[in-house]
C-alpha positions in Angstrom: -15.3 -66.0 -36.8 -13.0 -67.8 -34.5 -10.2 -67.6 -37.2 -10.7 -63.8 -37.4 -10.6 -63.4 -33.6 -7.6 -65.7 -33.1 -5.6 -63.9 -35.8 -6.3 -60.4 -34.5 -8.4 -59.5 -37.5 -11.0 -56.8 -37.5 -14.0 -58.4 -35.7 -16.0 -57.2 -32.7 -18.7 -58.7 -30.6 -22.0 -57.0 -29.7 -24.0 -59.3 -27.5 -26.6 -56.9 -26.0 -30.1 -58.1 -26.8 -32.5 -55.1 -26.9 -35.7 -56.4 -28.3 -37.4 -59.1 -30.4 -40.7 -59.0 -32.2 -42.7 -61.3 -34.4 -43.5 -59.9 -37.8 -45.1 -61.4 -40.9 -41.7 -62.2 -42.4 -40.5 -64.0 -39.2 -38.8 -61.9 -36.5 -37.1 -58.6 -36.0 -34.3 -58.7 -33.5 -32.6 -55.5 -32.2 -29.1 -55.7 -30.7 -27.1 -53.0 -29.0 -23.6 -52.0 -30.3 -21.2 -49.1 -29.9 -21.3 -46.1 -32.2 -18.2 -47.1 -34.1 -19.9 -50.4 -35.2 -22.9 -48.4 -36.5 -20.6 -46.0 -38.4 -18.7 -49.0 -39.9 -22.0 -50.5 -41.1 -23.2 -47.3 -42.6 -19.9 -46.7 -44.4 -19.7 -50.2 -45.7 -16.6 -51.1 -43.8 -18.2 -54.0 -42.0 -21.2 -56.4 -42.3 -23.3 -57.3 -39.3 -24.0 -61.0 -38.9 -26.2 -62.4 -36.2 -25.4 -65.8 -34.7 -27.5 -67.7 -32.1 -25.5 -69.5 -29.5 -26.4 -72.2 -27.0 -26.4 -70.3 -23.6 -24.6 -73.0 -21.6 -21.9 -73.4 -24.3 -21.5 -69.6 -24.6 -21.0 -69.3 -20.8 -18.4 -72.1 -20.8 -16.5 -70.6 -23.7 -16.7 -67.1 -22.2 -15.1 -68.4 -19.0 -12.3 -69.9 -21.0 -13.5 -73.5 -21.1 -12.7 -75.0 -24.5 -13.0 -78.7 -23.6 -14.9 -80.1 -26.6 -16.5 -83.0 -24.7 -17.9 -80.7 -22.0 -19.2 -78.3 -24.7 -20.8 -81.0 -26.7 -22.5 -82.4 -23.6 -24.5 -79.1 -23.4 -26.3 -79.5 -26.7 
């Protein structure tokens, strides 16, 4: 994922959590994305992949902090 982003390849981020429910199989998680993403999924142009990120590490990375020691201290 980082390789794709840093090399300007076709990757987008959708980080809007809409809903989560427990089901017999485990969980159903609903995320929000733009219409282009939905069309790309429906036409087979892209594959959705869900990652779970540590909140503290995500906030640091989003603010531009890439210090590995600081990030690891938030595990």
